[in-house]
C-alpha positions as a Markdown table, in Angstrom:
| # | Residue | x | y | z |
|---|---|---|---|---|
| 1 | Met | -7.2 | -26.1 | 12.8 |
| 2 | Leu | -5.0 | -24.2 | 10.5 |
| 3 | Thr | -1.3 | -24.3 | 10.9 |
| 4 | Val | 0.8 | -21.2 | 11.4 |
| 5 | Ile | 2.0 | -21.5 | 7.7 |
| 6 | Gly | -1.6 | -21.8 | 6.6 |
| 7 | Leu | -2.6 | -18.7 | 8.6 |
| 8 | Leu | 0.3 | -16.7 | 7.3 |
| 9 | Ser | -0.5 | -17.8 | 3.7 |
| 10 | Thr | -4.1 | -16.8 | 4.1 |
| 11 | Thr | -3.0 | -13.5 | 5.6 |
| 12 | Phe | -0.8 | -12.8 | 2.7 |
| 13 | Gly | -3.6 | -13.5 | 0.2 |
| 14 | Val | -6.0 | -11.3 | 2.1 |
| 15 | Ser | -3.4 | -8.4 | 2.2 |
| 16 | Val | -2.8 | -8.6 | -1.5 |
| 17 | Ala | -6.6 | -8.8 | -2.3 |
| 18 | Ser | -7.1 | -5.8 | 0.1 |
| 19 | Ala | -4.4 | -3.8 | -1.7 |
| 20 | Leu | -6.1 | -4.4 | -5.0 |
| 21 | Met | -9.7 | -4.0 | -3.8 |
| 22 | Pro | -10.2 | -1.4 | -1.1 |
| 23 | Leu | -13.5 | -2.9 | 0.1 |
| 24 | Ile | -11.6 | -5.8 | 1.7 |
| 25 | Ser | -10.2 | -4.7 | 5.1 |
| 26 | Val | -6.9 | -6.3 | 6.0 |
| 27 | Glu | -7.0 | -4.3 | 9.4 |
| 28 | Leu | -10.1 | -6.1 | 10.5 |
| 29 | Phe | -8.6 | -9.5 | 9.3 |
| 30 | Ala | -5.4 | -8.7 | 11.1 |
| 31 | Val | -7.0 | -7.9 | 14.4 |
| 32 | Gly | -9.2 | -11.0 | 14.2 |
| 33 | Leu | -6.1 | -13.1 | 13.5 |
| 34 | Val | -4.2 | -11.7 | 16.4 |
| 35 | Leu | -7.2 | -12.4 | 18.7 |
| 36 | Lys | -7.5 | -16.0 | 17.3 |
| 37 | Ala | -3.9 | -16.9 | 17.1 |
| 38 | Pro | -1.9 | -14.8 | 19.6 |
| 39 | His | 1.1 | -17.2 | 19.3 |
| 40 | Ile | 2.1 | -15.7 | 16.0 |
| 41 | Pro | 4.8 | -13.0 | 16.6 |
| 42 | Trp | 3.6 | -9.5 | 15.8 |
| 43 | Trp | 6.7 | -8.7 | 13.6 |
| 44 | Val | 6.1 | -11.9 | 11.5 |
| 45 | Leu | 2.5 | -10.8 | 10.8 |
| 46 | Ala | 3.7 | -7.2 | 10.1 |
| 47 | Val | 6.1 | -8.5 | 7.5 |
| 48 | Val | 3.6 | -10.8 | 5.8 |
| 49 | Ile | 0.9 | -8.1 | 5.6 |
| 50 | Ala | 3.4 | -5.3 | 4.5 |
| 51 | Thr | 4.7 | -7.6 | 1.8 |
| 52 | Gly | 1.3 | -8.5 | 0.4 |
| 53 | Gln | 0.2 | -4.9 | 0.6 |
| 54 | Ile | 3.2 | -3.6 | -1.3 |
| 55 | Gly | 3.0 | -6.4 | -3.8 |
| 56 | Gly | -0.6 | -5.4 | -4.5 |
| 57 | Lys | 0.1 | -1.7 | -4.7 |
| 58 | Leu | 3.1 | -2.4 | -6.9 |
| 59 | Leu | 0.5 | -3.5 | -9.6 |
| 60 | His | -1.2 | -0.1 | -9.3 |
| 61 | Tyr | 2.2 | 1.6 | -9.5 |
| 62 | Tyr | 3.2 | -0.2 | -12.7 |
| 63 | Ala | -0.2 | 0.2 | -14.3 |
| 64 | Ala | 0.0 | 4.0 | -13.7 |
| 65 | Arg | 3.5 | 4.0 | -15.2 |
| 66 | Gly | 2.3 | 2.3 | -18.3 |
| 67 | Ala | 4.2 | -0.9 | -17.8 |
| 68 | Ile | 1.1 | -3.1 | -17.3 |
| 69 | Arg | -1.6 | -3.1 | -19.9 |
| 70 | Leu | -5.0 | -2.5 | -18.4 |
| 71 | Pro | -8.1 | -4.4 | -19.7 |
| 72 | Lys | -10.0 | -2.4 | -22.3 |
| 73 | Phe | -12.8 | -1.4 | -20.0 |
| 74 | Met | -10.3 | 0.3 | -17.7 |
| 75 | Gln | -8.6 | 2.3 | -20.4 |
| 76 | Arg | -9.4 | 5.9 | -21.2 |
| 77 | Lys | -11.7 | 6.1 | -24.2 |
| 78 | Asn | -10.4 | 9.3 | -25.5 |
| 79 | Lys | -6.6 | 8.9 | -25.7 |
| 80 | Thr | -5.9 | 12.5 | -26.7 |
| 81 | Glu | -3.6 | 14.4 | -24.3 |
| 82 | Arg | -5.1 | 16.5 | -21.6 |
| 83 | Lys | -4.8 | 20.3 | -22.4 |
| 84 | Gly | -4.8 | 23.4 | -20.5 |
| 85 | Arg | -4.4 | 24.0 | -16.7 |
| 86 | Val | -4.8 | 20.4 | -15.7 |
| 87 | Arg | -2.1 | 19.2 | -17.9 |
| 88 | Glu | 0.3 | 22.0 | -16.8 |
| 89 | Trp | -0.5 | 21.2 | -13.1 |
| 90 | Leu | 0.2 | 17.5 | -13.6 |
| 91 | Glu | 3.4 | 18.1 | -15.4 |
| 92 | Ala | 4.5 | 20.6 | -12.6 |
| 93 | Phe | 3.6 | 17.9 | -10.1 |
| 94 | Arg | 5.7 | 15.4 | -11.8 |
| 95 | Ala | 8.7 | 17.8 | -12.1 |
| 96 | Asn | 8.3 | 18.7 | -8.4 |
| 97 | Cys | 8.4 | 15.0 | -7.4 |
| 98 | Arg | 11.8 | 14.6 | -9.3 |
| 99 | Arg | 13.2 | 17.8 | -7.8 |
| 100 | Arg | 12.2 | 17.0 | -4.2 |
| 101 | Pro | 12.8 | 13.3 | -3.6 |
| 102 | Val | 12.9 | 13.6 | 0.2 |
| 103 | Trp | 9.5 | 15.4 | 0.2 |
| 104 | Thr | 8.2 | 12.7 | -2.2 |
| 105 | Gly | 9.6 | 9.9 | 0.1 |
| 106 | Ala | 8.1 | 11.6 | 3.2 |
| 107 | Val | 4.6 | 11.9 | 1.6 |
| 108 | Met | 4.8 | 8.2 | 0.6 |
| 109 | Leu | 5.9 | 7.1 | 4.0 |
| 110 | Ile | 3.2 | 9.0 | 5.8 |
| 111 | Ser | 0.7 | 7.7 | 3.4 |
| 112 | Ala | 1.8 | 4.1 | 3.9 |
| 113 | Leu | 1.7 | 4.5 | 7.7 |
| 114 | Ala | -1.5 | 6.6 | 8.2 |
| 115 | Ser | -3.2 | 6.1 | 4.8 |
| 116 | Leu | -3.7 | 9.9 | 4.7 |
| 117 | Pro | -3.6 | 10.6 | 1.8 |
| 118 | Pro | -4.9 | 7.1 | 0.8 |
| 119 | Phe | -2.0 | 4.8 | -0.1 |
| 120 | Ala | -3.9 | 3.4 | -3.0 |
| 121 | Ala | -4.0 | 6.9 | -4.6 |
| 122 | Val | -0.3 | 7.6 | -3.6 |
| 123 | Ala | 0.7 | 4.3 | -5.3 |
| 124 | Ile | -0.9 | 5.3 | -8.6 |
| 125 | Ile | 0.4 | 8.8 | -8.4 |
| 126 | Ala | 3.9 | 7.6 | -7.7 |
| 127 | Gly | 3.7 | 5.4 | -10.8 |
| 128 | Trp | 2.5 | 8.2 | -12.9 |
| 129 | Ala | 5.1 | 10.7 | -11.6 |
| 130 | Lys | 7.8 | 8.1 | -12.2 |
| 131 | Val | 9.0 | 8.0 | -8.7 |
| 132 | Pro | 11.9 | 5.5 | -8.5 |
| 133 | Val | 10.6 | 2.0 | -7.7 |
| 134 | Thr | 13.1 | 1.6 | -4.9 |
| 135 | Thr | 11.8 | 4.7 | -3.2 |
| 136 | Phe | 8.2 | 3.4 | -3.6 |
| 137 | Leu | 9.2 | 0.0 | -2.2 |
| 138 | Leu | 11.2 | 1.1 | 0.8 |
| 139 | Thr | 8.9 | 3.9 | 2.0 |
| 140 | Gly | 5.8 | 1.8 | 1.4 |
| 141 | Phe | 7.2 | -1.3 | 3.1 |
| 142 | Ile | 8.4 | 0.6 | 6.2 |
| 143 | Gly | 5.3 | 2.5 | 6.5 |
| 144 | Arg | 3.0 | -0.5 | 6.1 |
| 145 | Phe | 5.3 | -2.6 | 8.5 |
| 146 | Val | 4.9 | 0.0 | 11.2 |
| 147 | Arg | 1.2 | 0.4 | 10.7 |
| 148 | Phe | 0.4 | -3.3 | 10.8 |
| 149 | Gly | 3.0 | -4.0 | 13.6 |
| 150 | Ala | 1.3 | -1.4 | 15.7 |
| 151 | Leu | -2.1 | -3.0 | 14.8 |
| 152 | Ala | -0.9 | -6.5 | 15.7 |
| 153 | Ile | 0.5 | -5.2 | 19.1 |
| 154 | Ala | -2.7 | -3.2 | 19.9 |
| 155 | Pro | -4.9 | -6.0 | 21.2 |
| 156 | Gly | -2.3 | -7.2 | 23.6 |
| 157 | Val | -1.7 | -3.7 | 24.9 |
| 158 | Val | -5.4 | -3.2 | 25.4 |
| 159 | Ala | -5.8 | -6.5 | 27.2 |
| 160 | Thr | -3.1 | -5.5 | 29.7 |
| 161 | Trp | -4.8 | -2.2 | 30.4 |
| 162 | Ile | -8.1 | -3.9 | 31.1 |
């Protein structure tokens, strides 16, 4: 039988992997863990998962910012700058993020909490738009903590209703 430290280490690894590869569901893993090991406090589980998720998404953030070199197969083949309306829209969006930091933070918080828009996409866009890393980390961690805290509490709440 795994110890609590072993379970939390595994949970951290799964949360990082799910942040990098969307086909892995940390939500399903968390519900299974809560049902298998109800002695782990919900807030500890939420902190571990939120930390792993933000750690994984931080790689997306820095890659979009250009601070991490992507493997050759993931790089754009044609490195010429985009032209026309798309480029103008992207630059206007970037400027809007800088002018409206509260709006930007609110969108990132809602995305981290509800995954609408998908937090993976928001992490990439935040890096590209050069949103301050502290804003990304704080809003992302708070949103993910609330999301996975609620998920960790849910089986116990349902069990008391039944």
